[in-house]
C-alpha positions as CSV (number, residue, x, y, z in Angstrom):
1,M,17.6,-1.6,-2.7
2,T,16.9,2.1,-1.7
3,T,14.4,2.0,-4.2
4,I,12.5,-1.0,-2.0
5,V,13.3,0.6,1.0
6,L,12.1,4.1,-0.2
7,L,8.8,2.3,-1.2
8,F,8.2,1.2,2.2
9,V,8.6,4.4,3.2
10,L,6.1,5.9,1.0
11,I,4.0,3.1,2.1
12,L,4.0,4.3,5.8
13,A,3.5,8.2,4.6
14,G,0.6,7.1,2.6
15,G,-0.9,5.2,6.2
16,V,0.2,8.4,7.8
17,V,-1.7,10.6,5.3
18,R,-4.5,8.3,5.9
19,S,-5.0,8.1,9.7
20,S,-4.6,11.5,10.4
21,G,-7.5,12.6,7.4
22,S,-4.8,14.6,5.8
23,G,-5.3,13.7,2.3
24,M,-6.9,17.1,1.2
25,G,-4.1,19.0,2.4
26,C,-2.8,19.9,-0.6
27,P,-6.2,20.6,-2.7
28,D,-3.9,20.8,-6.2
29,W,-1.2,19.0,-7.5
30,P,2.0,18.7,-8.6
31,K,1.7,22.2,-6.0
32,C,0.4,22.6,-3.0
33,F,-1.6,25.9,-2.7
34,G,-0.6,26.8,-5.7
35,R,3.2,26.9,-4.3
36,Y,6.1,25.1,-4.3
37,I,6.9,25.2,-0.8
38,P,3.3,24.9,1.1
39,P,2.0,27.9,3.5
40,T,1.7,27.6,6.9
41,N,-0.5,30.6,8.3
42,I,-3.9,30.6,6.8
43,N,-3.0,34.2,6.0
44,E,-0.9,33.3,3.5
45,L,-3.8,32.2,1.3
46,P,-5.7,33.7,-1.1
47,K,-9.5,35.1,0.3
48,D,-11.2,32.7,-2.1
49,Y,-9.1,29.5,-1.6
50,K,-12.4,27.3,-0.8
51,Q,-14.4,28.0,-3.4
52,K,-11.3,27.5,-6.1
53,Y,-10.5,24.5,-4.8
54,V,-13.7,23.0,-4.4
55,A,-14.7,24.1,-8.2
56,K,-11.1,22.2,-9.4
57,R,-12.0,19.1,-7.5
58,L,-15.8,18.9,-8.8
59,E,-14.3,19.3,-12.5
60,K,-12.0,16.2,-11.8
61,N,-14.9,14.0,-10.1
62,Q,-17.0,15.2,-13.0
63,R,-14.2,13.9,-15.9
64,F,-13.7,10.6,-13.6
65,A,-17.8,10.1,-13.4
66,K,-17.4,10.3,-17.5
67,T,-14.7,7.8,-17.1
68,L,-16.7,5.2,-15.1
69,D,-19.3,5.5,-17.2
70,V,-17.8,4.9,-20.3
71,F,-16.8,1.1,-18.8
72,G,-20.1,0.7,-17.5
73,Y,-20.2,1.9,-14.0
74,S,-23.4,4.1,-14.3
75,D,-24.3,3.5,-10.7
76,L,-21.1,4.8,-9.1
77,A,-20.7,7.6,-11.6
78,K,-24.3,8.5,-10.6
79,R,-23.1,8.5,-6.8
80,I,-20.2,10.8,-7.4
81,R,-21.8,13.2,-9.2
82,E,-24.7,13.5,-6.4
83,D,-22.2,13.7,-3.4
84,R,-23.0,16.8,-2.0
85,S,-20.1,16.4,0.2
86,I,-18.0,17.5,-2.1
87,L,-18.7,20.7,-2.2
88,V,-17.8,21.3,1.3
89,P,-14.7,23.0,1.3
90,E,-11.5,21.8,3.6
91,E,-10.7,24.0,6.4
92,F,-7.1,24.9,5.8
93,N,-4.5,23.1,8.8
94,A,-1.0,23.5,8.5
95,G,-0.2,20.2,9.9
96,K,-2.2,18.1,7.4
97,T,-0.7,20.3,4.8
98,W,2.4,19.4,5.3
99,T,1.6,15.9,6.4
100,E,0.4,15.3,2.5
101,Y,3.4,17.8,0.8
102,I,5.8,14.9,2.7
103,N,4.0,12.6,1.6
104,R,4.4,13.8,-2.2
105,L,8.1,14.1,-1.5
106,V,8.5,10.7,-0.6
107,G,6.4,9.8,-3.6
108,A,8.6,12.2,-6.1
109,L,12.0,10.8,-4.5
110,S,10.5,6.8,-5.0
111,G,9.6,8.3,-8.8
112,V,13.3,9.1,-9.4
113,F,14.5,5.9,-7.8
114,L,12.2,3.7,-10.2
115,L,13.8,6.1,-12.9
116,L,17.0,5.2,-12.3
117,S,15.8,1.7,-11.9
118,L,14.9,1.4,-15.3
119,V,18.3,3.0,-16.7
120,F,20.4,0.7,-14.9
121,S,18.1,-1.9,-15.8
122,F,19.7,-1.8,-19.3
123,N,22.7,-3.8,-18.3
124,Y,20.6,-6.8,-18.0
125,W,19.0,-6.7,-21.9
126,K,21.2,-9.8,-22.7
127,T,20.7,-12.2,-19.6
128,D,17.7,-11.0,-19.1
129,K,15.1,-8.9,-20.8
130,R,12.2,-9.0,-18.4
131,I,14.2,-6.8,-15.5
132,A,14.0,-3.8,-17.9
133,V,10.7,-4.7,-19.4
134,L,9.1,-4.6,-15.6
135,S,11.1,-1.7,-14.5
136,F,9.5,0.0,-17.1
137,L,6.2,-1.3,-16.5
138,N,6.9,0.0,-12.7
139,L,7.2,3.2,-13.9
140,V,3.9,3.6,-15.8
141,L,2.3,1.8,-12.8
142,V,3.3,4.5,-10.3
143,G,2.3,7.5,-12.3
144,F,-1.6,5.7,-12.7
145,Q,-1.1,5.1,-8.9
146,A,-0.1,8.6,-8.3
147,W,-3.5,9.2,-10.4
148,L,-5.7,7.0,-8.6
149,G,-4.3,8.2,-5.1
150,S,-6.0,11.9,-6.5
151,I,-9.2,10.0,-7.1
152,V,-9.3,8.1,-3.9
153,V,-8.9,11.4,-2.1
154,S,-11.2,13.5,-4.8
155,T,-14.1,11.3,-4.3
156,N,-14.1,10.8,-0.7
157,L,-12.8,7.6,-0.8
158,V,-14.9,5.3,-3.0
159,A,-14.7,1.9,-1.5
160,W,-13.3,-0.3,-4.3
161,I,-10.8,2.5,-5.2
162,V,-9.2,2.4,-1.8
163,T,-9.0,-1.6,-2.0
164,V,-7.3,-1.1,-5.7
165,H,-5.0,1.9,-4.6
166,M,-3.5,-1.1,-1.9
167,L,-3.1,-3.4,-4.0
168,L,-1.6,-1.5,-6.7
169,A,0.8,-0.9,-4.7
170,L,1.4,-4.2,-3.5
171,A,1.9,-5.3,-7.4
172,I,4.5,-2.1,-7.6
173,L,6.2,-3.5,-4.2
174,G,6.6,-6.8,-5.7
175,I,7.6,-6.2,-9.3
176,C,10.7,-4.1,-7.5
177,I,11.4,-6.9,-5.3
178,Y,11.1,-9.4,-8.1
179,T,13.7,-7.3,-10.6
180,Y,16.0,-6.8,-7.6
181,H,16.3,-10.3,-7.0
182,A,16.3,-11.4,-10.4
183,A,19.4,-8.5,-11.1
184,R,21.5,-10.6,-8.3
185,I,21.0,-14.0,-9.6
186,S,21.3,-12.9,-13.3
187,G,23.8,-14.9,-14.9
188,R,24.3,-17.5,-12.0
189,P,22.5,-21.2,-12.3
190,T,19.5,-21.5,-10.4
191,S,17.5,-24.2,-9.0
192,V,13.6,-24.9,-7.4
193,S,14.0,-25.8,-3.6
194,K,12.0,-28.1,-1.9
195,P,8.8,-27.7,-4.0
196,L,6.5,-28.1,-0.7
197,V,8.1,-25.7,1.0
198,S,7.3,-23.2,-2.4
199,I,3.5,-24.3,-2.6
200,L,2.9,-23.5,1.2
201,T,5.2,-20.1,1.2
202,L,3.0,-19.4,-2.1
203,V,-0.6,-20.1,-0.3
204,A,0.5,-18.2,2.6
205,L,1.2,-15.6,0.7
206,L,-1.9,-15.2,-1.3
207,M,-3.6,-15.4,2.0
208,S,-1.9,-12.4,3.7
209,T,-2.8,-10.7,0.5
210,L,-6.4,-11.6,0.5
211,Q,-6.3,-10.3,4.2
212,I,-4.9,-7.1,3.3
213,A,-8.0,-6.3,0.8
214,F,-9.9,-7.7,3.4
215,G,-8.1,-4.8,5.6
216,T,-9.0,-2.1,3.1
217,E,-12.7,-2.7,3.4
218,V,-12.7,-2.7,7.0
219,R,-11.3,0.6,6.8
220,E,-13.7,1.5,4.0
221,K,-16.3,0.2,6.5
222,I,-14.9,2.0,9.6
223,D,-15.3,5.6,7.3
224,A,-18.5,4.9,6.5
225,V,-19.6,4.3,10.2
226,A,-17.6,7.3,11.1
227,N,-19.3,9.4,9.0
228,H,-22.3,8.1,9.7
229,F,-21.5,9.2,13.5
230,Q,-20.4,13.1,12.4
231,G,-16.4,11.6,14.2
232,G,-18.3,11.2,17.0
233,Y,-18.7,7.4,19.4
234,R,-14.8,6.3,18.3
235,D,-15.2,3.3,20.9
236,S,-18.0,2.1,18.9
237,W,-16.6,2.4,15.4
238,V,-15.1,-1.6,15.2
239,A,-18.3,-3.0,16.9
240,H,-20.5,-1.3,14.1
241,A,-17.8,-2.6,11.0
242,G,-20.1,-5.9,10.9
243,D,-18.8,-9.2,9.5
244,I,-16.4,-8.0,7.5
245,F,-14.1,-6.7,10.7
246,H,-15.0,-10.4,11.7
247,H,-13.6,-11.8,8.1
248,H,-10.5,-10.0,8.6
249,R,-9.5,-11.1,11.6
250,D,-10.6,-15.1,10.7
251,I,-8.1,-14.9,7.7
252,A,-5.7,-13.4,10.2
253,L,-5.7,-16.7,12.0
254,V,-5.5,-18.5,9.2
255,V,-2.2,-16.7,8.0
256,L,-0.6,-16.8,11.3
257,V,-1.7,-21.0,11.3
258,L,0.3,-21.6,8.1
259,N,3.2,-19.3,8.4
260,I,3.8,-21.6,11.6
261,A,3.4,-24.8,9.3
262,L,5.6,-23.2,7.2
263,F,8.1,-21.9,9.4
264,V,8.6,-25.7,10.6
265,L,8.9,-26.5,7.4
266,I,11.9,-24.6,6.9
267,R,13.4,-25.0,10.1
268,K,13.5,-28.6,9.1
269,N,15.0,-28.1,5.2
270,F,17.5,-25.4,5.3
271,S,19.8,-24.3,7.5
272,R,20.2,-22.2,10.7
273,H,21.9,-19.2,9.0
274,S,20.1,-20.0,5.7
275,I,18.5,-17.0,3.7
276,Q,15.2,-18.9,3.8
277,Q,15.6,-19.2,7.4
278,Q,16.3,-15.5,8.3
279,L,13.3,-14.3,6.0
280,M,11.2,-16.7,8.4
281,S,12.3,-15.2,11.3
282,F,11.3,-11.9,10.3
283,T,8.1,-12.6,8.6
284,F,7.2,-14.2,12.5
285,L,8.4,-11.2,13.8
286,I,6.3,-8.8,11.7
287,I,3.1,-11.1,12.2
288,T,3.7,-10.7,15.9
289,L,3.7,-6.9,15.5
290,Q,0.2,-6.9,13.4
291,I,-1.1,-9.1,16.2
292,V,-0.2,-6.4,18.5
293,T,-1.4,-3.4,16.4
294,G,-4.8,-5.4,15.4
295,I,-5.2,-5.7,19.1
296,L,-5.0,-1.8,19.8
297,L,-6.9,-0.6,16.9
298,S,-9.7,-3.2,17.9
299,Y,-9.4,-1.7,21.5
300,L,-8.1,1.3,21.8
301,A,-10.4,3.4,19.7
302,L,-8.0,2.7,16.5
303,P,-5.5,4.8,17.3
304,P,-3.6,7.1,14.5
305,V,-0.2,5.0,15.1
306,A,-1.3,1.9,15.2
307,Q,-3.1,2.6,11.7
308,A,-0.7,3.8,10.2
309,S,2.0,0.8,11.8
310,H,-0.4,-1.8,11.0
311,I,-0.5,-0.5,7.0
312,V,3.5,-0.8,6.8
313,L,3.6,-3.9,8.5
314,A,1.3,-5.6,6.1
315,S,3.4,-4.5,3.3
316,L,6.5,-6.1,4.8
317,L,5.1,-9.3,5.7
318,F,3.9,-8.9,1.9
319,G,7.5,-8.2,1.2
320,A,9.3,-11.0,3.1
321,Q,6.8,-13.8,1.8
322,F,7.5,-12.9,-1.6
323,Y,11.1,-12.8,-1.5
324,L,11.2,-15.9,0.3
325,L,9.3,-16.9,-2.7
326,L,11.5,-16.1,-5.5
327,N,14.5,-17.5,-3.0
328,L,12.7,-20.9,-3.2
329,F,11.7,-20.9,-7.2
330,Q,14.6,-19.2,-8.2
331,G,17.3,-19.8,-5.6
332,V,21.1,-19.6,-6.8
333,K,22.9,-23.3,-6.7
334,G,24.8,-24.4,-3.9
335,R,23.9,-20.9,-2.5
336,E,21.6,-22.8,0.4
337,V,22.9,-25.7,2.7
338,S,19.7,-28.3,3.6
339,K,20.2,-29.9,6.8
């Protein structure tokens, strides 16, 4: 459970980094400006720090472009090679540096707990080998996710990489929730609850995931608009986001309708104190807060606090719906009392 909580905190920290533009706050890795404890003043940095880290960033992007060539993405590789904005050095900002550094600390702590989860998962080897196998897979995915995150920032947020980065975060979270649930019910008889409810929950989960994917694309479009206006006219960014914003909003309505129907079914088929009703109530709370933050983003010129909140609420919604699905497909017999 601690690992799951840390993953949500990590998603929040990533959202803060993204909304505050702190991705290049630490231009190197694993150290920050060559130090284990980042600087707080520009006087602590060498005079040639800008040229040094621009060269490293350019080298990293060239390696990534070669990888893209291998997989047939030659056009994207060419755009990365020809992107002159990569050569513009980042100005030192202590606030952004420490924001990124804290994000890294949370990521490192999450990695430690995922490693501990893998170690303890072998206790279930005889009863359910999937727990250990998936725990190992999750550790590999976290390493890949960390590398991908550095590419997201280094390449100035190449569109589809941002979406893959977010979906991979959900995959890591989903595997962690699955192994937690599997460990809890290990060795206990299970049963499938209410097939219709289970199917509707699956559809709602898939639509929520699709909405999150569209949400990352909205953010990518907003970034492009912001660059076009050179950071100005912030209150008009949403209006210039185009059709992708309307698709994101329309899917949000579908998600709301599906969850209303799901709420009615769960109230009809499960007792008031069941885990299913508790999860459904939590889901509705998250959806309500999502609507509020969505309105704030649309009408208050994308305040950074609302951006970070919107991201972590989306991940909480995914987590709640996925855990509900697990409790419907693999619920412990006799644990829940139907009406």
